[in-house]
C-alpha positions in Angstrom: 29.2 -6.2 262.5 30.9 -7.3 259.3 34.4 -6.7 258.7 33.7 -4.3 255.8 31.5 -2.1 257.7 34.4 -2.0 260.5 37.0 -0.6 258.1 34.1 2.0 256.6 33.7 3.0 260.5 37.2 3.4 261.2 37.9 5.4 258.2 35.0 7.5 258.5 36.4 8.2 262.2 39.6 8.9 260.9 38.4 11.5 258.6 36.6 13.2 261.6 39.2 13.5 263.6 41.5 14.8 260.8 38.9 17.4 259.8 39.0 18.7 263.8 42.4 18.9 263.6 42.6 21.1 260.6 40.1 23.2 261.9 41.6 23.4 265.0 45.1 24.0 263.5 43.7 26.5 261.1 42.2 28.6 264.1 45.1 28.8 265.7 47.3 29.9 263.2 45.0 32.5 262.4 44.7 33.4 265.9 48.8 33.6 266.0 48.8 35.3 262.7 46.7 37.9 264.2 48.7 38.2 267.6 51.8 38.7 265.6 50.6 41.3 263.5 48.9 43.4 265.9 52.8 43.3 267.8 54.4 44.5 264.7 51.9 46.9 263.8 52.1 48.4 267.6 56.1 48.2 267.0 55.9 50.2 263.9 53.5 52.8 265.2 55.9 53.8 267.9 59.1 53.6 265.7 58.4 56.6 263.8 57.9 58.5 267.1 61.0 57.1 268.8 63.6 58.0 265.7 61.9 61.4 265.8 62.5 61.7 269.5 66.0 60.8 269.3 66.7 63.2 266.4 65.5 66.1 268.2 67.5 64.9 271.6 70.8 64.7 269.8 69.8 68.0 267.8 69.3 69.8 271.3 71.9 68.1 273.4 74.5 69.6 270.7 72.9 72.7 271.2 73.6 72.4 274.9 77.3 71.6 274.5 77.8 74.2 272.2 76.4 76.5 274.9 78.1 75.4 278.0 81.1 75.0 276.1 81.5 78.7 275.1 80.4 79.6 278.7 82.5 77.6 280.4 79.9 74.8 282.0 76.9 76.6 282.2 74.2 77.2 280.0 72.2 80.0 282.2 73.7 81.6 285.1 77.4 81.4 286.6 78.4 82.6 290.1 81.9 84.3 288.8 81.4 85.4 285.3 82.3 88.3 282.9 81.2 89.7 279.8 83.4 90.6 276.5 83.9 93.3 274.7 84.3 92.0 270.5 84.7 88.1 271.2 81.6 85.9 271.6 79.6 88.7 272.8 76.1 87.2 273.0 77.7 85.1 275.7 79.1 85.3 279.3 82.5 83.7 280.5 82.6 81.6 283.4 85.9 82.5 285.5 87.7 79.8 287.0 90.4 81.4 288.5 89.2 84.4 291.1 91.4 85.7 293.7 93.6 83.4 293.7 91.6 80.3 294.1 90.3 77.7 292.1 86.1 78.2 291.4 85.5 76.0 288.5 82.6 74.0 288.5 82.4 70.2 289.2 82.3 67.6 286.5 78.5 67.0 287.9 77.8 70.3 288.1 78.4 71.0 283.9 76.5 67.4 283.7 73.3 69.1 285.5 73.5 72.1 283.4 73.2 69.8 280.2 70.4 68.1 281.4 68.6 71.5 283.2 69.3 72.7 279.5 67.7 69.8 277.7 64.9 69.8 280.1 63.7 73.5 279.2 64.3 73.3 275.4 63.7 69.7 274.2 59.9 70.4 273.6 60.9 73.4 271.4 62.4 70.9 269.1 59.3 67.9 269.4 57.0 71.0 268.9 54.1 69.3 270.6 54.3 66.1 267.7 52.7 68.5 265.4 54.0 66.6 262.4 52.3 63.2 263.9 48.9 64.7 264.9 48.7 66.4 261.3 49.1 62.2 260.4 46.1 61.2 262.8 47.8 60.2 265.8 46.5 61.3 268.9 49.4 61.2 271.4 49.9 61.8 275.0 53.1 62.8 276.8 54.5 63.5 280.2 57.3 65.5 281.8 60.7 65.5 280.3 63.2 64.5 282.7 67.2 64.0 281.8 69.9 62.6 283.5 73.5 63.0 281.7 77.0 61.6 281.9 80.6 63.2 280.6 82.2 59.9 279.7 85.5 59.4 278.1 84.8 60.5 274.2 81.3 61.1 274.6 78.3 62.8 276.3 75.5 60.4 277.4 72.2 61.8 277.5 69.7 59.9 279.1 66.0 60.7 278.4 63.0 59.6 280.4 59.7 61.0 278.9 56.3 58.9 278.6 54.6 58.8 275.4 51.7 57.0 274.3 50.3 57.0 270.6 47.4 56.2 269.2 46.1 55.8 265.5 43.8 53.6 263.9 42.4 52.2 267.2 46.3 50.8 267.8 47.9 52.2 270.7 51.7 52.0 271.6 53.6 53.3 274.5 57.5 54.6 275.2 59.5 56.5 277.6 63.2 55.8 277.6 65.6 57.5 275.0 69.0 57.8 274.5 72.0 59.3 272.8 75.9 59.6 272.8 77.2 62.6 271.3 81.2 62.5 270.4 82.8 64.8 272.2 86.1 65.2 274.4 84.6 67.3 276.6 85.8 65.1 279.4 89.5 65.6 278.6 88.8 68.9 278.1 87.4 69.3 281.4 90.8 68.1 283.3 92.9 70.2 281.0 91.0 73.2 282.3 91.4 71.6 285.7 95.3 71.4 285.1 95.8 74.9 284.2 93.7 76.6 286.6 95.7 74.6 289.5 99.2 75.5 287.8 98.3 78.7 287.7 97.5 79.0 291.2 101.3 78.2 291.3 102.3 80.9 288.9 99.8 83.5 289.8 99.9 86.0 287.1 102.1 83.9 284.4 100.9 81.4 281.9 103.3 79.0 280.8 102.8 79.5 277.0 105.4 76.7 276.2 103.2 74.3 278.7 100.1 74.8 277.0 101.9 74.1 273.2 103.2 70.9 274.9 99.6 70.0 276.0 97.8 71.1 273.2 100.2 69.3 270.6 99.9 66.2 272.7 96.5 66.2 273.1 95.7 67.5 269.4 93.8 70.5 270.8 94.7 74.5 270.5 94.7 77.0 273.1 94.2 80.6 272.5 95.0 83.4 275.0 92.5 86.6 274.9 93.4 89.7 277.1 90.1 91.3 278.2 91.0 94.1 280.7 93.7 94.2 283.6 94.1 90.9 285.5 91.8 89.3 282.9 92.7 86.6 280.7 89.9 84.4 278.6 91.5 80.9 277.7 89.7 79.3 274.8 90.1 75.4 274.4 89.6 74.2 270.7 89.5 70.9 269.8 89.3 69.8 266.0 89.8 66.0 266.3 85.9 65.4 267.7 84.2 68.2 266.3 80.7 69.1 267.1 78.2 70.3 264.3 81.3 69.9 261.6 83.1 72.5 263.8 86.1 72.4 266.2 84.8 72.5 269.7 85.1 75.6 271.7 85.6 75.6 275.3 86.0 79.0 277.2 87.0 80.1 280.7 88.6 83.1 282.5 91.7 83.8 284.8 90.9 86.8 287.2 94.1 87.5 288.6 93.3 90.5 291.1 94.4 89.1 294.4 91.4 91.6 296.4 
């Protein structure tokens, strides 16, 4: 083979190799773009649903905190309770001091009460994802299960809620949701427990100056509401960390009757 023919052959071979390489590269790029686009579409598909559920989780959580505050830690029933006339008549009030004993609920009990309220009422806000179904979404959902933790300066609500959403032949799923609601419920509970324990020692006398001192040092306000013989409501109001732009109110009762 002559030298000129050899050079032409080498050049021709290089052109073929470069051509194959270019085709391989372009195919890979298209594949990567397709996979990336599919991932982005899947993520974009679930983001509105995640935001929607988190909004409902926060709104329902705020409702739960409001109700358990007005009812001394319970949302439905309390073993020791009283209904008042002329003060928050739509709610019952949990008795913390009963026959000389501290019968207030544990912090874990209040956490369970919040979770139970969430499990029972969250879907009233979700409304079966009607707003998404009208947009063409097909949505399958599982059961709601909530775990609540009362922490310092916040209440953390963790939700397990399996959801699978499909639209335009694209499907994505999610099941874990969480919000933190600013609240000093942890401190308020500890103060209520302290006051109740102190009341056992002093029986039928409430140390007003003590409450004023506690209130000033913690930036809260106490209100005492006499109900009937041997019965008083104690309302703790927190204006430092508000709920729904209003001071957070936690109410419980003392029954001074010994028998």
